[in-house]
C-alpha positions as CSV (number, residue, x, y, z in Angstrom):
1,M,13.5,-0.6,-12.2
2,V,16.4,-0.5,-14.8
3,L,17.0,3.0,-16.1
4,E,20.1,2.5,-18.2
5,W,21.5,-0.8,-19.5
6,D,23.3,-2.6,-22.4
7,Q,20.9,-5.2,-23.7
8,Q,23.5,-7.4,-25.4
9,T,25.7,-7.5,-22.4
10,V,22.9,-8.3,-19.9
11,L,20.9,-10.8,-22.0
12,G,23.6,-12.4,-24.1
13,S,22.0,-15.6,-25.6
14,C,19.3,-15.9,-22.9
15,E,15.9,-17.0,-24.3
16,P,12.8,-15.6,-22.5
17,V,9.6,-17.0,-21.4
18,T,6.4,-15.0,-21.7
19,I,4.5,-14.5,-18.4
20,V,0.9,-13.4,-18.4
21,Q,-0.4,-12.3,-15.0
22,G,-3.9,-11.2,-14.0
23,F,-5.2,-10.0,-10.6
24,L,-8.7,-10.8,-9.6
25,P,-10.8,-7.6,-8.9
26,G,-11.3,-7.0,-5.2
27,H,-8.4,-9.4,-4.4
28,E,-5.2,-7.6,-5.3
29,Y,-3.2,-10.3,-3.7
30,V,-4.7,-13.2,-5.7
31,R,-2.9,-13.7,-9.0
32,V,-3.5,-15.9,-12.0
33,R,-0.2,-16.7,-13.8
34,L,0.5,-18.4,-17.1
35,V,4.0,-19.1,-18.5
36,F,4.8,-19.8,-22.2
37,D,8.1,-20.8,-23.7
38,V,10.0,-18.9,-26.5
39,N,7.8,-20.7,-29.1
40,N,4.6,-19.6,-27.3
41,K,4.0,-23.1,-26.1
42,F,2.2,-23.4,-22.7
43,V,4.6,-24.4,-19.9
44,K,2.6,-24.0,-16.6
45,A,0.0,-22.0,-14.8
46,S,-0.9,-21.3,-11.2
47,L,-3.2,-19.5,-8.9
48,D,-1.2,-17.6,-6.3
49,R,-2.0,-15.8,-3.1
50,K,0.6,-13.4,-1.9
51,S,1.2,-11.9,1.5
52,G,3.8,-9.6,3.1
53,W,5.8,-7.0,1.3
54,G,9.3,-6.0,0.3
55,H,11.8,-8.8,0.7
56,D,9.5,-10.6,3.2
57,R,6.9,-11.9,0.8
58,K,5.2,-15.2,1.2
59,E,3.3,-17.0,-1.5
60,A,0.8,-19.9,-1.6
61,T,0.5,-21.6,-5.0
62,C,-2.0,-23.9,-6.5
63,P,-1.1,-25.4,-9.9
64,L,-3.6,-25.0,-12.7
65,G,-4.2,-26.4,-16.2
66,E,-4.1,-24.0,-19.2
67,Q,-7.9,-24.0,-19.7
68,E,-8.7,-23.3,-16.0
69,A,-6.1,-20.5,-15.9
70,S,-7.4,-19.0,-19.0
71,V,-11.0,-18.9,-17.6
72,L,-9.7,-17.2,-14.4
73,L,-7.6,-14.8,-16.5
74,R,-10.7,-13.5,-18.3
75,S,-12.3,-12.8,-14.9
76,C,-9.4,-10.3,-14.2
77,G,-10.7,-8.0,-16.9
78,H,-8.0,-5.3,-17.8
79,R,-6.0,-6.0,-14.6
80,V,-3.5,-8.1,-16.7
81,I,0.2,-7.5,-17.4
82,N,2.4,-9.2,-20.0
83,K,6.2,-9.5,-19.7
84,L,9.2,-11.3,-21.1
85,R,11.3,-12.9,-18.4
86,Y,15.0,-13.6,-18.9
87,T,16.7,-15.8,-16.3
88,L,20.2,-14.4,-16.1
89,N,21.7,-16.6,-13.3
90,Q,20.8,-19.5,-11.1
91,D,23.5,-20.4,-8.6
92,N,23.6,-21.5,-5.0
93,G,20.0,-20.7,-4.3
94,V,20.2,-17.2,-5.8
95,E,18.2,-16.5,-9.0
96,E,18.6,-13.3,-11.0
97,S,16.1,-12.4,-13.7
98,L,15.1,-9.5,-15.9
99,D,11.5,-8.6,-16.8
100,I,10.7,-6.5,-19.9
101,Y,7.1,-5.4,-19.7
102,D,4.9,-5.8,-22.8
103,G,1.4,-4.9,-23.9
104,V,-0.1,-1.7,-22.6
105,L,3.2,-0.9,-20.8
106,V,5.4,-1.0,-23.9
107,P,5.4,2.8,-24.3
108,F,7.1,3.2,-21.0
109,G,10.0,0.9,-21.6
110,L,9.7,-0.7,-18.2
111,V,12.5,-3.2,-17.3
112,K,12.8,-4.7,-13.9
113,F,15.8,-6.6,-12.5
114,E,15.2,-9.0,-9.6
115,R,17.5,-11.0,-7.3
116,E,15.8,-13.7,-5.2
117,G,17.6,-15.6,-2.4
118,S,20.0,-12.8,-1.5
119,L,20.0,-9.3,0.0
120,D,22.9,-8.3,-2.3
121,E,21.8,-5.0,-4.0
122,S,24.7,-4.7,-6.5
123,L,23.8,-4.5,-10.2
124,P,25.0,-7.1,-12.7
125,L,27.4,-6.3,-15.5
126,G,25.6,-4.3,-18.2
127,I,23.1,-2.5,-16.0
128,H,24.4,0.9,-15.4
129,D,21.6,2.7,-13.5
130,A,18.5,1.6,-11.7
131,V,16.1,2.7,-9.0
132,K,15.0,0.5,-6.2
133,V,11.2,-0.2,-6.2
134,T,11.0,-3.2,-3.9
135,N,8.5,-1.5,-1.5
136,T,6.9,1.0,-3.9
137,V,6.1,-0.8,-7.2
138,S,4.5,-4.2,-7.5
139,D,3.0,-6.2,-10.4
140,Q,-0.4,-5.7,-8.7
141,Q,0.0,-1.9,-9.0
142,L,1.2,-2.1,-12.6
143,A,-1.9,-4.3,-13.4
144,E,-4.1,-1.6,-11.8
145,L,-2.4,1.0,-13.9
146,C,-3.0,-1.1,-17.1
147,E,-6.7,-1.2,-16.2
148,E,-6.9,2.5,-15.6
149,I,-5.1,3.3,-18.9
150,Q,-7.4,1.1,-20.9
151,L,-10.5,2.5,-19.2
152,G,-9.4,6.1,-20.1
153,M,-8.7,7.2,-16.5
154,W,-5.4,8.7,-17.6
155,E,-6.7,10.2,-20.8
156,G,-4.9,13.5,-21.6
157,V,-2.1,12.7,-19.2
158,G,1.3,12.5,-20.8
159,P,3.6,9.4,-20.6
160,E,6.1,11.3,-18.5
161,V,3.5,11.8,-15.7
162,L,2.7,8.1,-15.7
163,M,6.4,7.3,-15.6
164,E,6.7,9.6,-12.6
165,Q,3.8,7.7,-11.0
166,I,5.7,4.5,-11.5
167,L,9.3,5.4,-10.6
168,D,8.7,8.3,-8.2
169,P,5.4,7.5,-6.4
170,I,3.8,9.9,-4.0
171,R,4.7,9.3,-0.4
172,T,1.8,8.4,1.9
173,T,2.1,9.3,5.6
174,V,-0.5,8.0,7.9
175,I,-1.1,9.9,11.1
176,T,-3.1,8.0,13.7
177,G,-3.6,7.5,17.4
178,P,-6.2,6.6,20.0
179,P,-8.9,9.1,21.2
180,G,-7.3,11.9,23.2
181,S,-3.8,11.6,21.6
182,G,-4.1,15.1,19.9
183,K,-4.4,13.8,16.4
184,T,-7.2,16.1,15.4
185,S,-5.3,19.2,16.7
186,V,-2.0,18.2,15.0
187,L,-3.8,17.6,11.7
188,K,-5.6,20.9,11.9
189,V,-2.3,22.8,12.4
190,L,-0.6,20.8,9.6
191,K,-3.4,21.6,7.1
192,T,-3.2,25.3,7.8
193,A,0.6,25.4,7.6
194,M,1.3,22.9,4.8
195,G,-1.9,22.6,2.8
196,H,-0.2,24.2,-0.2
197,Q,2.4,21.4,-0.5
198,I,0.7,18.4,1.0
199,H,-2.5,16.6,-0.1
200,F,-4.6,15.7,3.0
201,L,-7.2,13.0,3.3
202,D,-9.8,13.3,6.1
203,E,-10.7,10.5,8.4
204,V,-12.8,8.0,6.4
205,A,-14.8,6.7,9.3
206,R,-16.2,10.1,9.9
207,M,-17.2,10.4,6.3
208,V,-19.0,7.1,6.6
209,I,-20.8,8.1,9.8
210,T,-21.9,11.4,8.3
211,G,-22.7,10.0,4.9
212,C,-24.7,7.1,6.2
213,N,-26.2,9.1,9.1
214,C,-25.5,6.4,11.6
215,P,-23.5,6.2,14.8
216,V,-20.7,3.7,15.3
217,P,-22.5,0.4,16.3
218,I,-20.2,-0.4,19.2
219,D,-22.8,-2.4,21.1
220,F,-23.6,-4.7,18.2
221,P,-20.5,-6.9,17.2
222,S,-22.0,-8.1,14.0
223,E,-22.9,-4.6,12.8
224,M,-19.5,-3.4,14.0
225,K,-17.8,-5.8,11.6
226,R,-20.0,-4.6,8.7
227,F,-19.2,-1.0,9.7
228,E,-15.4,-1.6,9.7
229,R,-15.6,-3.4,6.4
230,L,-17.4,-0.5,4.9
231,V,-14.8,1.9,6.3
232,M,-11.9,-0.2,5.0
233,S,-13.3,-0.5,1.4
234,T,-14.0,3.3,1.4
235,Q,-10.5,4.0,2.7
236,Q,-9.0,2.0,-0.2
237,T,-11.0,4.0,-2.8
238,V,-10.4,7.4,-1.2
239,H,-6.7,6.7,-0.9
240,K,-6.4,5.7,-4.5
241,F,-8.3,8.7,-5.8
242,G,-6.4,11.0,-3.4
243,L,-3.1,9.8,-4.9
244,Q,-4.3,10.7,-8.4
245,R,-5.5,14.1,-7.3
246,A,-2.2,14.8,-5.5
247,R,-0.2,13.9,-8.6
248,L,-2.3,16.2,-10.8
249,A,-1.9,19.0,-8.3
250,G,1.8,18.6,-8.3
251,K,2.1,17.5,-4.7
252,K,4.6,14.8,-3.7
253,I,3.2,14.0,-0.2
254,L,-0.2,12.7,0.9
255,V,-1.2,12.6,4.6
256,S,-4.0,10.3,5.5
257,D,-5.9,10.7,8.8
258,R,-5.9,6.9,9.7
259,F,-5.6,4.1,7.2
260,L,-5.6,0.5,8.5
261,D,-7.3,1.4,11.8
262,P,-10.4,-0.7,11.0
263,V,-8.1,-3.7,11.7
264,A,-7.4,-2.3,15.1
265,Y,-10.9,-1.4,16.0
266,L,-12.1,-5.0,15.4
267,G,-10.4,-5.7,18.7
268,P,-8.1,-8.5,20.1
269,G,-10.6,-11.3,19.9
270,L,-9.8,-12.2,16.3
271,N,-6.5,-13.3,14.7
272,R,-5.0,-11.6,11.7
273,G,-6.4,-14.0,9.1
274,Q,-10.0,-13.6,10.5
275,K,-9.6,-9.8,10.4
276,E,-8.4,-9.9,6.8
277,T,-11.4,-12.1,5.9
278,I,-13.9,-9.7,7.6
279,L,-12.3,-6.6,6.0
280,R,-11.5,-8.3,2.7
281,V,-7.9,-6.9,2.7
282,N,-4.4,-8.2,2.8
283,I,-2.7,-6.3,5.7
284,G,0.8,-6.7,4.2
285,Y,-0.3,-5.4,0.8
286,E,-2.0,-2.4,2.4
287,L,1.0,-1.6,4.5
288,S,3.1,-1.6,1.3
289,K,1.1,1.5,0.1
290,I,2.3,3.6,3.0
291,Y,5.7,5.3,3.2
292,Q,5.6,6.0,6.9
293,V,3.2,5.8,9.9
294,I,3.1,8.3,12.8
295,V,1.3,7.2,15.9
296,L,0.5,9.9,18.5
297,L,0.5,8.4,22.0
298,L,-1.8,9.2,24.9
299,P,-1.1,11.7,27.7
300,D,-1.2,10.6,31.3
301,R,-4.5,9.6,32.9
302,E,-5.1,12.9,34.7
303,T,-4.6,15.0,31.6
304,Y,-6.8,12.7,29.5
305,E,-9.7,12.7,32.0
306,R,-9.5,16.4,32.4
307,Y,-10.0,17.0,28.7
308,Q,-12.6,14.2,28.5
309,S,-14.8,16.0,31.0
310,Q,-14.8,19.0,28.6
311,D,-15.6,16.9,25.5
312,D,-19.1,15.3,25.3
313,A,-18.1,13.5,22.1
314,R,-15.3,11.5,23.9
315,S,-17.0,8.5,25.5
316,E,-13.9,6.2,25.9
317,S,-12.5,5.8,29.4
318,Y,-8.7,6.2,29.8
319,D,-8.3,2.4,30.0
320,E,-10.3,1.9,26.9
321,A,-8.2,4.5,25.0
322,L,-5.0,2.6,26.2
323,L,-6.4,-0.6,24.7
324,I,-7.1,1.1,21.4
325,Q,-3.6,2.5,21.4
326,E,-2.2,-1.0,21.9
327,W,-4.3,-2.3,19.0
328,I,-3.2,0.5,16.7
329,L,0.5,-0.1,17.5
330,D,0.0,-3.8,16.9
331,V,-1.5,-3.2,13.4
332,Y,1.4,-1.0,12.3
333,S,4.2,-2.6,14.3
334,S,5.8,-4.4,11.3
335,H,6.1,-1.2,9.2
336,P,9.8,-0.2,8.8
337,N,9.0,3.6,9.0
338,L,7.0,3.6,12.2
339,L,7.4,6.7,14.4
340,T,5.7,7.0,17.8
341,V,5.3,10.5,19.2
342,N,5.1,11.0,23.0
343,P,2.7,13.5,24.5
344,V,4.0,16.9,25.3
345,A,3.4,19.2,28.2
346,E,0.3,21.4,28.2
347,G,0.8,24.4,26.0
348,Q,3.6,22.8,23.9
349,L,1.5,21.7,20.9
350,D,3.9,23.6,18.7
351,A,6.8,21.2,19.6
352,K,4.6,18.2,18.8
353,F,3.6,19.7,15.5
354,D,7.2,20.5,14.6
355,L,8.3,16.9,15.3
356,V,5.5,15.6,13.0
357,R,6.1,18.1,10.3
358,R,9.9,17.3,10.2
359,A,9.1,13.6,9.9
360,I,6.7,14.1,7.0
361,V,9.0,16.3,4.9
362,G,12.1,14.1,5.8
363,E,14.1,16.7,7.8
């Protein structure tokens, strides 16, 4: 996002096109896009499905007519953004553009510079200061913010708080691990020591089990899929609300007990696309919401089985726990800030806690 720039130097005589983008509810990664020229004449439209995140984004596009696109746009409700796009440079496969956001976002003066086809991060002449938001701010998120503003969800909140939400988002750290990895113990210590500065989200699967008064249906594959879909949709809602509560409480870090683990618990018999369809998520988009992932690894077999014999709630054998660990690592393996924490010797939980704590606060 551009913070300081000279409009005349950057834009010169460039003429903009107007882009209207809507995101279908429940499908953050499905976008309806209409483009109009400087005279507000329709140019083109498309239905796009995005996957991946950061610089590694993939897009499948289906061309649409203006009428079809307009019908779909109305289905997006308030999840719509308007922006003026100036193409600054097109040379040797590299395209540089500047987006000035319009409509509901006008009061914030949002301006975004993008360079596609190159990893060069230098700023063009006339842009004096900017903050990198490649992995933290997307048009999907801005469309969600537009919806929330229009529905009064930020009523009474000053524009400076919303600008902070956009330019300096709360960092989400996910702590996860297989049964017996010490996750519950570490989180308990973290909450006691750091609850005043970090917003914690409890494990959503436990909320669902308790709230629905039902055990995990591990012996019924079809019911297991419904269960994990419910956990995933609840996780998305709880995370979104948790971010807002953390912001209002003045906390800059949110720690979530698990996040995309429903993907792992579906097991290895399904490919990524099938899991996304069952859970109604885009894995890449969900990963983009996370700043870092901390996976706590299992102890040795002897230690695990000794503690398992003392815990009636732990039904997984050591081999089953190893499989779950493998599935969890596979889900989060593409995240650039993935930290795995090895088990510690008995009686050294403090060392494990300190390692996790330093990772969360960035020491």
